[in-house]
TIFIGU-856000 format. One record per residue: residue in one letter; residue number from 1; x, y, z of N, C-alpha, C, O in turn. Coordinates in steps of 0.02 Angstrom, whole numbers, plus 50000, padded with zeros to 5 digits. Layout:
<recs>
(rec A, NUM, (X, Y, Z), (X, Y, Z), (X, Y, Z), (X, Y, Z))
...
</recs>
This chain:
<recs>
(rec M, 1, (47546, 51980, 50247), (47581, 51923, 50218), (47596, 51870, 50271), (47589, 51810, 50259))
(rec K, 2, (47616, 51893, 50331), (47630, 51847, 50385), (47568, 51807, 50403), (47571, 51747, 50416))
(rec K, 3, (47511, 51842, 50405), (47448, 51809, 50421), (47431, 51757, 50368), (47405, 51703, 50384))
(rec F, 4, (47446, 51772, 50305), (47433, 51725, 50250), (47472, 51661, 50260), (47445, 51606, 50251))
(rec Y, 5, (47537, 51666, 50278), (47578, 51607, 50289), (47554, 51567, 50349), (47558, 51505, 50349))
(rec V, 6, (47530, 51600, 50401), (47503, 51565, 50459), (47443, 51523, 50440), (47435, 51466, 50462))
(rec I, 7, (47399, 51552, 50397), (47340, 51516, 50374), (47359, 51455, 50333), (47332, 51400, 50343))
(rec I, 8, (47408, 51464, 50287), (47431, 51408, 50245), (47460, 51352, 50289), (47445, 51293, 50278))
(rec L, 9, (47501, 51371, 50339), (47531, 51322, 50383), (47478, 51284, 50422), (47482, 51223, 50430))
(rec T, 10, (47428, 51320, 50446), (47374, 51289, 50485), (47336, 51238, 50443), (47322, 51183, 50466))
(rec V, 11, (47320, 51257, 50381), (47283, 51212, 50336), (47325, 51151, 50320), (47299, 51095, 50319))
(rec T, 12, (47390, 51161, 50308), (47435, 51105, 50292), (47437, 51055, 50349), (47435, 50995, 50338))
(rec L, 13, (47443, 51081, 50411), (47445, 51037, 50469), (47380, 51000, 50478), (47381, 50941, 50496))
(rec M, 14, (47324, 51033, 50465), (47260, 51001, 50472), (47252, 50944, 50422), (47227, 50890, 50439))
(rec V, 15, (47275, 50956, 50361), (47270, 50904, 50309), (47315, 50845, 50326), (47295, 50787, 50319))
(rec S, 16, (47377, 50859, 50348), (47424, 50806, 50363), (47403, 50763, 50422), (47424, 50706, 50428))
(rec C, 17, (47362, 50791, 50466), (47341, 50755, 50525), (47277, 50715, 50514), (47254, 50679, 50559))
(rec Q, 18, (47247, 50720, 50454), (47186, 50683, 50440), (47202, 50609, 50438), (47254, 50589, 50412))
(rec P, 19, (47157, 50566, 50464), (47169, 50494, 50461), (47165, 50470, 50389), (47134, 50501, 50347))
(rec K, 20, (47198, 50413, 50376), (47195, 50383, 50310), (47123, 50363, 50295), (47085, 50344, 50339))
(rec E, 21, (47105, 50368, 50230), (47037, 50354, 50210), (47028, 50279, 50197), (47069, 50248, 50163))
(rec T, 22, (46974, 50251, 50225), (46957, 50181, 50213), (46908, 50178, 50155), (46854, 50209, 50159))
(rec Q, 23, (46925, 50142, 50103), (46882, 50136, 50045), (46821, 50092, 50060), (46822, 50054, 50109))
(rec Q, 24, (46771, 50097, 50019), (46711, 50057, 50029), (46728, 49983, 50026), (46769, 49962, 49985))
(rec S, 25, (46696, 49945, 50069), (46709, 49873, 50072), (46689, 49839, 50007), (46637, 49854, 49978))
(rec A, 26, (46731, 49792, 49984), (46717, 49755, 49922), (46725, 49681, 49935), (46773, 49660, 49969))
(rec S, 27, (46680, 49642, 49909), (46684, 49569, 49917), (46743, 49542, 49876), (46754, 49564, 49819))
(rec I, 28, (46780, 49495, 49904), (46833, 49462, 49866), (46819, 49387, 49859), (46864, 49347, 49844))
(rec F, 29, (46756, 49368, 49869), (46733, 49300, 49856), (46662, 49304, 49830), (46617, 49329, 49865))
(rec N, 30, (46651, 49281, 49769), (46586, 49291, 49737), (46533, 49239, 49756), (46476, 49244, 49735))
(rec G, 31, (46552, 49189, 49797), (46505, 49139, 49819), (46487, 49086, 49767), (46447, 49042, 49780))
(rec K, 32, (46518, 49091, 49708), (46502, 49045, 49654), (46561, 49000, 49636), (46554, 48940, 49624))
(rec D, 33, (46622, 49030, 49634), (46681, 48993, 49616), (46741, 49028, 49647), (46733, 49074, 49687))
(rec L, 34, (46801, 49006, 49630), (46862, 49033, 49660), (46894, 49088, 49618), (46954, 49099, 49621))
(rec S, 35, (46854, 49123, 49579), (46879, 49180, 49540), (46910, 49231, 49588), (46882, 49247, 49640))
(rec G, 36, (46970, 49256, 49569), (47006, 49303, 49612), (47052, 49270, 49662), (47087, 49304, 49699))
(rec W, 37, (47052, 49203, 49662), (47095, 49165, 49706), (47135, 49115, 49665), (47115, 49097, 49609))
(rec R, 38, (47191, 49092, 49692), (47231, 49040, 49660), (47269, 49003, 49714), (47263, 49019, 49773))
(rec F, 39, (47308, 48954, 49695), (47343, 48913, 49744), (47416, 48935, 49751), (47449, 48951, 49702))
(rec F, 40, (47441, 48936, 49812), (47508, 48959, 49828), (47559, 48924, 49784), (47562, 48863, 49780))
(rec K, 41, (47599, 48965, 49750), (47652, 48942, 49705), (47626, 48898, 49647), (47663, 48860, 49618))
(rec G, 42, (47561, 48905, 49632), (47533, 48866, 49577), (47529, 48792, 49590), (47528, 48752, 49543))
(rec R, 43, (47528, 48772, 49653), (47527, 48701, 49669), (47462, 48667, 49648), (47409, 48699, 49647))
(rec E, 44, (47467, 48603, 49632), (47407, 48565, 49615), (47363, 48559, 49676), (47387, 48552, 49732))
(rec N, 45, (47297, 48561, 49664), (47251, 48559, 49721), (47183, 48533, 49700), (47158, 48552, 49647))
(rec N, 46, (47154, 48491, 49741), (47084, 48471, 49731), (47046, 48468, 49797), (46994, 48435, 49803))
(rec S, 47, (47071, 48504, 49847), (47039, 48503, 49912), (46991, 48561, 49924), (46951, 48558, 49970))
(rec W, 48, (46996, 48614, 49883), (46952, 48672, 49892), (46894, 48670, 49842), (46903, 48651, 49784))
(rec E, 49, (46835, 48689, 49866), (46776, 48692, 49824), (46730, 48747, 49849), (46740, 48775, 49903))
(rec V, 50, (46680, 48763, 49809), (46628, 48811, 49830), (46562, 48775, 49829), (46541, 48749, 49777))
(rec V, 51, (46527, 48774, 49886), (46464, 48740, 49893), (46414, 48786, 49927), (46426, 48809, 49983))
(rec D, 52, (46358, 48799, 49895), (46304, 48839, 49924), (46328, 48907, 49948), (46310, 48930, 50002))
(rec G, 53, (46371, 48938, 49908), (46394, 49005, 49924), (46449, 49008, 49977), (46465, 49062, 50002))
(rec V, 54, (46477, 48950, 49993), (46528, 48946, 50046), (46592, 48914, 50018), (46589, 48864, 49982))
(rec M, 55, (46649, 48944, 50034), (46714, 48915, 50018), (46727, 48858, 50068), (46724, 48868, 50128))
(rec H, 56, (46743, 48799, 50042), (46749, 48740, 50085), (46814, 48704, 50069), (46831, 48691, 50012))
(rec C, 57, (46851, 48688, 50122), (46911, 48646, 50116), (46892, 48576, 50140), (46869, 48567, 50197))
(rec K, 58, (46902, 48526, 50097), (46883, 48458, 50113), (46929, 48428, 50167), (46987, 48448, 50173))
(rec P, 59, (46904, 48380, 50205), (46946, 48347, 50255), (46998, 48302, 50222), (46988, 48279, 50166))
(rec F, 60, (47052, 48291, 50256), (47107, 48250, 50230), (47086, 48176, 50229), (47061, 48149, 50278))
(rec D, 61, (47096, 48143, 50172), (47084, 48071, 50169), (47142, 48034, 50136), (47137, 47974, 50122))
(rec G, 62, (47196, 48069, 50124), (47256, 48037, 50097), (47263, 48039, 50022), (47315, 48021, 49995))
(rec N, 63, (47210, 48061, 49987), (47212, 48060, 49914), (47213, 48130, 49883), (47220, 48136, 49822))
(rec E, 64, (47206, 48182, 49924), (47201, 48249, 49896), (47269, 48278, 49877), (47322, 48258, 49903))
(rec K, 65, (47266, 48325, 49832), (47323, 48369, 49818), (47306, 48435, 49853), (47258, 48469, 49833))
(rec R, 66, (47343, 48452, 49904), (47323, 48506, 49949), (47369, 48566, 49942), (47429, 48560, 49928))
(rec A, 67, (47340, 48626, 49952), (47379, 48688, 49949), (47340, 48743, 49982), (47278, 48742, 49985))
(rec D, 68, (47376, 48793, 50007), (47343, 48852, 50035), (47316, 48894, 49978), (47344, 48897, 49923))
(rec L, 69, (47261, 48927, 49992), (47227, 48969, 49943), (47248, 49042, 49954), (47248, 49065, 50011))
(rec I, 70, (47266, 49077, 49901), (47286, 49147, 49908), (47249, 49191, 49858), (47227, 49168, 49805))
(rec T, 71, (47242, 49255, 49875), (47211, 49303, 49828), (47258, 49316, 49769), (47319, 49315, 49777))
(rec E, 72, (47228, 49328, 49711), (47268, 49349, 49654), (47297, 49418, 49666), (47354, 49432, 49648))
(rec N, 73, (47258, 49462, 49696), (47281, 49529, 49711), (47323, 49530, 49774), (47319, 49486, 49817))
(rec Q, 74, (47364, 49583, 49779), (47404, 49594, 49839), (47378, 49657, 49874), (47353, 49703, 49842))
(rec Y, 75, (47385, 49658, 49940), (47358, 49713, 49980), (47410, 49738, 50029), (47451, 49700, 50055))
(rec E, 76, (47407, 49803, 50042), (47455, 49835, 50088), (47420, 49853, 50153), (47435, 49824, 50205))
(rec N, 77, (47375, 49902, 50151), (47338, 49924, 50210), (47264, 49912, 50199), (47237, 49929, 50146))
(rec F, 78, (47230, 49881, 50247), (47162, 49859, 50234), (47127, 49838, 50299), (47157, 49828, 50351))
(rec E, 79, (47061, 49830, 50292), (47020, 49796, 50342), (46988, 49736, 50306), (46951, 49744, 50258))
(rec L, 80, (47003, 49677, 50330), (46977, 49615, 50301), (46926, 49585, 50350), (46941, 49577, 50409))
(rec S, 81, (46868, 49566, 50325), (46818, 49534, 50368), (46795, 49469, 50334), (46792, 49465, 50273))
(rec W, 82, (46778, 49419, 50375), (46754, 49355, 50348), (46717, 49318, 50403), (46724, 49332, 50463))
(rec E, 83, (46677, 49269, 50382), (46643, 49224, 50428), (46670, 49154, 50416), (46687, 49135, 50360))
(rec W, 84, (46676, 49115, 50470), (46706, 49049, 50464), (46679, 49002, 50518), (46655, 49024, 50570))
(rec K, 85, (46685, 48937, 50504), (46670, 48887, 50555), (46713, 48826, 50542), (46738, 48816, 50486))
(rec L, 86, (46721, 48785, 50593), (46763, 48726, 50591), (46725, 48665, 50617), (46676, 48673, 50653))
(rec P, 87, (46748, 48605, 50598), (46722, 48545, 50629), (46761, 48531, 50694), (46808, 48567, 50711))
(rec A, 88, (46743, 48479, 50730), (46781, 48458, 50788), (46853, 48443, 50768), (46865, 48411, 50717))
(rec Q, 89, (46900, 48468, 50807), (46972, 48460, 50797), (46998, 48499, 50737), (47054, 48487, 50713))
(rec G, 90, (46958, 48546, 50712), (46977, 48584, 50653), (47033, 48634, 50666), (47043, 48657, 50722))
(rec N, 91, (47068, 48651, 50611), (47126, 48696, 50616), (47135, 48731, 50549), (47139, 48698, 50497))
(rec S, 92, (47139, 48797, 50550), (47153, 48836, 50490), (47178, 48904, 50512), (47190, 48915, 50571))
(rec G, 93, (47185, 48949, 50465), (47206, 49017, 50482), (47205, 49062, 50420), (47203, 49038, 50364))
(rec V, 94, (47207, 49126, 50433), (47210, 49176, 50380), (47275, 49215, 50387), (47288, 49242, 50441))
(rec M, 95, (47314, 49219, 50335), (47378, 49254, 50336), (47374, 49316, 50291), (47334, 49319, 50245))
(rec F, 96, (47417, 49365, 50306), (47417, 49427, 50266), (47488, 49446, 50246), (47537, 49425, 50276))
(rec R, 97, (47491, 49487, 50193), (47555, 49508, 50163), (47600, 49448, 50148), (47660, 49448, 50162))
(rec V, 98, (47568, 49397, 50120), (47604, 49336, 50102), (47640, 49347, 50035), (47612, 49375, 49988))
(rec T, 99, (47702, 49324, 50032), (47740, 49325, 49970), (47755, 49253, 49949), (47745, 49207, 49988))
(rec E, 100, (47779, 49244, 49888), (47793, 49176, 49863), (47868, 49163, 49855), (47888, 49120, 49816))
(rec E, 101, (47908, 49199, 49892), (47980, 49189, 49887), (48005, 49134, 49933), (48062, 49113, 49929))
(rec F, 102, (47960, 49110, 49978), (47979, 49057, 50025), (47935, 48996, 50013), (47887, 48999, 49975))
(rec D, 103, (47952, 48940, 50045), (47919, 48876, 50030), (47846, 48873, 50053), (47806, 48837, 50024))
(rec E, 104, (47829, 48911, 50105), (47761, 48909, 50132), (47738, 48980, 50147), (47779, 49024, 50161))
(rec P, 105, (47672, 48993, 50145), (47646, 49061, 50159), (47664, 49087, 50228), (47676, 49147, 50237))
(rec Y, 106, (47667, 49042, 50278), (47680, 49064, 50346), (47752, 49087, 50358), (47766, 49113, 50412))
(rec Y, 107, (47796, 49077, 50310), (47863, 49104, 50318), (47866, 49179, 50304), (47917, 49212, 50318))
(rec S, 108, (47813, 49206, 50275), (47810, 49278, 50264), (47751, 49311, 50298), (47757, 49365, 50326))
(rec G, 109, (47692, 49278, 50297), (47631, 49309, 50322), (47612, 49289, 50393), (47602, 49230, 50406))
(rec P, 110, (47606, 49338, 50438), (47579, 49323, 50505), (47509, 49294, 50499), (47473, 49308, 50450))
(rec E, 111, (47489, 49253, 50547), (47428, 49214, 50541), (47377, 49228, 50596), (47393, 49227, 50655))
(rec Y, 112, (47316, 49242, 50575), (47258, 49245, 50619), (47234, 49173, 50626), (47209, 49143, 50579))
(rec Q, 113, (47241, 49146, 50687), (47227, 49075, 50698), (47152, 49061, 50702), (47114, 49100, 50731))
(rec M, 114, (47131, 49004, 50672), (47063, 48978, 50679), (47070, 48904, 50701), (47099, 48864, 50665))
(rec L, 115, (47042, 48887, 50760), (47057, 48822, 50790), (46999, 48799, 50834), (46963, 48840, 50863))
(rec D, 116, (46990, 48733, 50839), (46948, 48705, 50891), (46989, 48705, 50955), (47025, 48658, 50969))
(rec D, 117, (46982, 48758, 50994), (47024, 48768, 51053), (47014, 48713, 51105), (47059, 48696, 51143))
(rec I, 118, (46954, 48685, 51107), (46938, 48635, 51159), (46953, 48564, 51137), (46982, 48525, 51175))
(rec G, 119, (46936, 48548, 51075), (46941, 48478, 51054), (47003, 48460, 51014), (47013, 48402, 50998))
(rec Y, 120, (47045, 48510, 50996), (47103, 48494, 50955), (47150, 48448, 50994), (47165, 48462, 51052))
(rec P, 121, (47172, 48393, 50963), (47214, 48345, 51000), (47282, 48372, 51018), (47312, 48411, 50980))
(rec G, 122, (47307, 48352, 51076), (47373, 48373, 51098), (47370, 48437, 51138), (47318, 48468, 51145))
(rec K, 123, (47428, 48456, 51165), (47433, 48516, 51205), (47430, 48578, 51161), (47464, 48582, 51109))
(rec I, 124, (47389, 48627, 51180), (47381, 48688, 51143), (47407, 48747, 51185), (47384, 48758, 51241))
(rec E, 125, (47454, 48784, 51157), (47478, 48844, 51191), (47428, 48901, 51180), (47389, 48899, 51133))
(rec E, 126, (47430, 48951, 51224), (47383, 49006, 51217), (47391, 49043, 51151), (47342, 49067, 51122))
(rec W, 127, (47453, 49047, 51126), (47465, 49082, 51064), (47447, 49041, 51002), (47458, 49062, 50946))
(rec Q, 128, (47418, 48981, 51014), (47391, 48940, 50960), (47315, 48946, 50955), (47285, 48922, 50906))
(rec Q, 129, (47283, 48975, 51004), (47211, 48974, 51008), (47179, 49024, 50959), (47213, 49067, 50931))
(rec T, 130, (47115, 49016, 50949), (47077, 49056, 50900), (47088, 49131, 50909), (47086, 49157, 50965))
(rec A, 131, (47100, 49164, 50853), (47109, 49237, 50847), (47177, 49261, 50871), (47191, 49321, 50867))
(rec S, 132, (47220, 49215, 50895), (47288, 49236, 50912), (47327, 49252, 50850), (47309, 49233, 50794))
(rec N, 133, (47382, 49289, 50859), (47432, 49295, 50806), (47478, 49236, 50816), (47522, 49237, 50858))
(rec Y, 134, (47468, 49184, 50776), (47497, 49119, 50789), (47572, 49123, 50805), (47612, 49151, 50767))
(rec G, 135, (47589, 49095, 50863), (47658, 49091, 50883), (47686, 49154, 50915), (47744, 49155, 50937))
(rec M, 136, (47646, 49208, 50917), (47672, 49272, 50938), (47629, 49307, 50992), (47655, 49325, 51045))
(rec H, 137, (47565, 49315, 50979), (47522, 49355, 51025), (47460, 49316, 51043), (47426, 49288, 51000))
(rec V, 138, (47445, 49314, 51107), (47385, 49281, 51133), (47324, 49325, 51121), (47328, 49386, 51127))
(rec A, 139, (47268, 49294, 51103), (47205, 49330, 51094), (47171, 49337, 51162), (47140, 49291, 51186))
(rec E, 140, (47179, 49396, 51192), (47154, 49407, 51259), (47077, 49412, 51260), (47048, 49454, 51225))
(rec G, 141, (47046, 49369, 51299), (46973, 49372, 51306), (46934, 49349, 51246), (46875, 49365, 51240))
(rec A, 142, (46966, 49312, 51200), (46931, 49288, 51141), (46876, 49239, 51160), (46885, 49196, 51203))
(rec Q, 143, (46819, 49245, 51127), (46762, 49201, 51140), (46734, 49174, 51074), (46684, 49199, 51049))
(rec P, 144, (46768, 49122, 51047), (46742, 49092, 50985), (46676, 49057, 50998), (46662, 49035, 51053))
(rec K, 145, (46635, 49052, 50945), (46572, 49017, 50950), (46585, 48941, 50955), (46638, 48918, 50936))
(rec P, 146, (46537, 48904, 50981), (46544, 48831, 50983), (46558, 48802, 50914), (46536, 48829, 50863))
(rec I, 147, (46593, 48746, 50913), (46610, 48713, 50850), (46546, 48701, 50810), (46495, 48678, 50836))
(rec G, 148, (46551, 48716, 50745), (46494, 48709, 50700), (46454, 48772, 50691), (46410, 48775, 50647))
(rec E, 149, (46467, 48824, 50731), (46433, 48888, 50724), (46479, 48938, 50690), (46540, 48931, 50692))
(rec W, 150, (46448, 48988, 50658), (46487, 49037, 50620), (46517, 49090, 50666), (46482, 49118, 50709))
(rec N, 151, (46581, 49104, 50656), (46615, 49159, 50690), (46623, 49217, 50641), (46625, 49207, 50580))
(rec E, 152, (46628, 49278, 50667), (46642, 49337, 50627), (46711, 49364, 50647), (46723, 49379, 50706))
(rec S, 153, (46755, 49371, 50599), (46823, 49394, 50612), (46840, 49455, 50571), (46812, 49466, 50517))
(rec K, 154, (46885, 49495, 50597), (46910, 49554, 50561), (46984, 49561, 50575), (47008, 49551, 50631))
(rec L, 155, (47020, 49579, 50523), (47092, 49591, 50527), (47105, 49660, 50500), (47089, 49675, 50443))
(rec V, 156, (47135, 49703, 50541), (47152, 49772, 50521), (47228, 49777, 50515), (47264, 49763, 50562))
(rec V, 157, (47251, 49797, 50456), (47323, 49806, 50444), (47333, 49875, 50414), (47309, 49889, 50359))
(rec N, 158, (47367, 49918, 50451), (47377, 49987, 50428), (47448, 50008, 50444), (47464, 50024, 50501))
(rec G, 159, (47491, 50007, 50393), (47562, 50019, 50406), (47589, 49960, 50447), (47584, 49903, 50426))
(rec N, 160, (47618, 49975, 50504), (47643, 49923, 50549), (47592, 49902, 50601), (47604, 49855, 50640))
(rec H, 161, (47536, 49937, 50603), (47486, 49923, 50655), (47438, 49868, 50633), (47412, 49870, 50577))
(rec V, 162, (47428, 49818, 50677), (47386, 49761, 50662), (47337, 49749, 50719), (47356, 49752, 50778))
(rec E, 163, (47275, 49734, 50702), (47224, 49716, 50752), (47188, 49653, 50730), (47174, 49643, 50671))
(rec H, 164, (47174, 49609, 50779), (47132, 49550, 50768), (47067, 49560, 50806), (47067, 49577, 50865))
(rec W, 165, (47011, 49550, 50772), (46945, 49555, 50802), (46909, 49487, 50796), (46916, 49452, 50746))
(rec L, 166, (46871, 49470, 50847), (46831, 49409, 50845), (46762, 49422, 50874), (46756, 49443, 50931))
(rec N, 167, (46711, 49411, 50834), (46642, 49419, 50855), (46630, 49487, 50888), (46599, 49492, 50941))
(rec G, 168, (46655, 49538, 50855), (46644, 49607, 50876), (46689, 49634, 50929), (46679, 49690, 50953))
(rec K, 169, (46740, 49595, 50950), (46785, 49616, 51005), (46857, 49615, 50981), (46879, 49565, 50952))
(rec K, 170, (46894, 49668, 50994), (46966, 49669, 50979), (47003, 49628, 51031), (46997, 49640, 51091))
(rec V, 171, (47041, 49578, 51007), (47074, 49532, 51053), (47150, 49531, 51047), (47185, 49504, 51090))
(rec V, 172, (47177, 49560, 50993), (47249, 49564, 50982), (47265, 49631, 50950), (47228, 49655, 50907))
(rec E, 173, (47321, 49661, 50971), (47345, 49723, 50941), (47421, 49724, 50946), (47449, 49712, 50999))
(rec Y, 174, (47455, 49739, 50890), (47528, 49740, 50892), (47556, 49784, 50837), (47520, 49804, 50791))
(rec E, 175, (47620, 49798, 50841), (47656, 49839, 50792), (47711, 49797, 50760), (47758, 49776, 50793))
(rec L, 176, (47705, 49786, 50696), (47757, 49750, 50660), (47823, 49788, 50665), (47825, 49849, 50656))
(rec G, 177, (47878, 49752, 50678), (47943, 49783, 50679), (47961, 49820, 50742), (48016, 49846, 50748))
(rec S, 178, (47915, 49823, 50790), (47929, 49857, 50854), (47979, 49816, 50894), (47992, 49758, 50878))
(rec D, 179, (48006, 49845, 50948), (48052, 49808, 50991), (48018, 49747, 51021), (48047, 49694, 51027))
(rec D, 180, (47954, 49756, 51040), (47916, 49700, 51068), (47908, 49645, 51016), (47917, 49586, 51031))
(rec W, 181, (47892, 49664, 50954), (47886, 49616, 50899), (47951, 49578, 50889), (47951, 49516, 50883))
(rec K, 182, (48007, 49614, 50886), (48072, 49582, 50874), (48089, 49533, 50930), (48116, 49480, 50918))
(rec D, 183, (48072, 49553, 50992), (48086, 49510, 51049), (48045, 49446, 51046), (48070, 49391, 51058))
(rec R, 184, (47981, 49453, 51031), (47937, 49395, 51025), (47960, 49349, 50969), (47962, 49288, 50977))
(rec K, 185, (47978, 49378, 50912), (48000, 49338, 50855), (48063, 49299, 50872), (48070, 49241, 50853))
(rec A, 186, (48109, 49331, 50907), (48172, 49298, 50925), (48161, 49238, 50970), (48202, 49192, 50971))
(rec K, 187, (48106, 49238, 51007), (48091, 49183, 51053), (48042, 49133, 51024), (48021, 49086, 51058))
(rec S, 188, (48023, 49142, 50962), (47971, 49101, 50931), (48000, 49054, 50878), (48060, 49053, 50865))
(rec K, 189, (47955, 49014, 50848), (47976, 48969, 50794), (47994, 49007, 50731), (48021, 48978, 50684))
(rec W, 190, (47981, 49073, 50730), (47997, 49114, 50671), (48066, 49147, 50677), (48083, 49189, 50636))
(rec N, 191, (48104, 49128, 50727), (48168, 49161, 50740), (48213, 49165, 50679), (48245, 49216, 50667))
(rec E, 192, (48216, 49111, 50640), (48260, 49110, 50582), (48223, 49122, 50516), (48252, 49116, 50463))
(rec A, 193, (48159, 49140, 50520), (48120, 49156, 50460), (48130, 49229, 50442), (48095, 49272, 50468))
(rec V, 194, (48178, 49242, 50399), (48200, 49311, 50385), (48145, 49354, 50354), (48144, 49415, 50362))
(rec G, 195, (48098, 49322, 50318), (48046, 49360, 50285), (47981, 49367, 50324), (47934, 49398, 50300))
(rec Y, 196, (47980, 49338, 50384), (47917, 49337, 50422), (47897, 49407, 50444), (47933, 49442, 50479))
(rec G, 197, (47837, 49429, 50422), (47812, 49494, 50441), (47850, 49552, 50411), (47842, 49609, 50434))
(rec A, 198, (47891, 49540, 50360), (47935, 49592, 50333), (47906, 49628, 50272), (47922, 49686, 50260))
(rec A, 199, (47863, 49594, 50234), (47837, 49623, 50173), (47788, 49680, 50189), (47750, 49676, 50237))
(rec K, 200, (47790, 49732, 50148), (47744, 49788, 50156), (47679, 49778, 50118), (47631, 49815, 50127))
(rec K, 201, (47679, 49727, 50074), (47620, 49714, 50033), (47622, 49640, 50014), (47675, 49612, 50004))
(rec G, 202, (47563, 49609, 50009), (47563, 49539, 49989), (47492, 49511, 49983), (47443, 49548, 49986))
(rec H, 203, (47489, 49446, 49975), (47425, 49411, 49965), (47391, 49396, 50032), (47424, 49392, 50084))
(rec I, 204, (47325, 49388, 50030), (47288, 49358, 50085), (47288, 49283, 50072), (47277, 49261, 50015))
(rec A, 205, (47300, 49243, 50123), (47301, 49170, 50116), (47255, 49137, 50166), (47250, 49159, 50224))
(rec I, 206, (47221, 49084, 50144), (47181, 49042, 50189), (47215, 48974, 50192), (47227, 48943, 50140))
(rec Q, 207, (47229, 48952, 50251), (47270, 48893, 50261), (47230, 48828, 50253), (47175, 48821, 50279))
(rec D, 208, (47260, 48782, 50216), (47236, 48713, 50214), (47280, 48673, 50262), (47337, 48657, 50246))
(rec H, 209, (47252, 48657, 50321), (47291, 48621, 50371), (47270, 48548, 50374), (47286, 48512, 50422))
(rec G, 210, (47234, 48525, 50323), (47214, 48456, 50320), (47145, 48442, 50348), (47118, 48387, 50340))
(rec S, 211, (47115, 48491, 50381), (47048, 48483, 50408), (46999, 48525, 50367), (47019, 48567, 50327))
(rec E, 212, (46935, 48513, 50378), (46885, 48554, 50346), (46885, 48624, 50376), (46901, 48634, 50434))
(rec V, 213, (46866, 48672, 50335), (46852, 48740, 50357), (46802, 48769, 50307), (46808, 48757, 50247))
(rec W, 214, (46754, 48807, 50332), (46705, 48840, 50290), (46714, 48915, 50299), (46718, 48940, 50355))
(rec V, 215, (46716, 48952, 50243), (46726, 49024, 50245), (46676, 49057, 50197), (46663, 49032, 50142))
(rec R, 216, (46647, 49113, 50219), (46599, 49149, 50177), (46603, 49224, 50191), (46635, 49245, 50239))
(rec N, 217, (46568, 49262, 50149), (46563, 49335, 50160), (46631, 49368, 50172), (46641, 49403, 50222))
(rec I, 218, (46677, 49355, 50126), (46745, 49384, 50132), (46746, 49451, 50097), (46733, 49455, 50037))
(rec S, 219, (46761, 49504, 50133), (46764, 49570, 50103), (46824, 49609, 50129), (46850, 49594, 50183))
(rec I, 220, (46846, 49657, 50089), (46904, 49697, 50108), (46892, 49771, 50093), (46862, 49788, 50043))
(rec S, 221, (46916, 49812, 50137), (46916, 49884, 50128), (46988, 49908, 50129), (47020, 49903, 50181))
(rec E, 222, (47013, 49933, 50074), (47082, 49956, 50073), (47087, 50025, 50105), (47042, 50067, 50098))
(rec I, 223, (47141, 50036, 50141), (47154, 50099, 50175), (47205, 50137, 50134), (47261, 50114, 50124))
(rec R, 224, (47185, 50196, 50111), (47229, 50237, 50068), (47266, 50290, 50109), (47305, 50329, 50081))
</recs>
């Protein structure tokens, strides 16, 4: 009987130590229209379109009704991958676990930055550059493609663990809610944003920052 309990305990420990299962990757952009996506807080918008299988945000000309684009579905733990490119001076980003209880997506969702690091006007801090966790973590050793070329990005979110990947290289890694996270937040522009990085589940958002951005091949693998 004692041997039986030892076997049961061993099997239980083995099962509990197994890594979480990553589901098969599924596309969340059909390349034809914006099915599966909507605009943050239902805001009016005419700046997003789909052209030749690519999601495109039009440049600002003063006449658009602009809004960030978010998924209809919400996600908790996942691997998100996408391809993107920008024009000269372009600026955008992808946010995760976004909720609609605040005025803007970035008050809840941390942002994977997409930027023209070289040509963007004005002074750029390291934590603003491509693949950084905007305002919080610098993307160490990030090597974005030249402006006008396609980049490949991946965002891994599993519990509190987050990774940013750019063109096959991991460039950012952090733990939501850790002492380091709290210290960085307290010193950042998010200091008084009570919901920033707090949600356990939320929407994926693509930022409309007034410049063009092209996005394609967006897929997600949920981690169970």
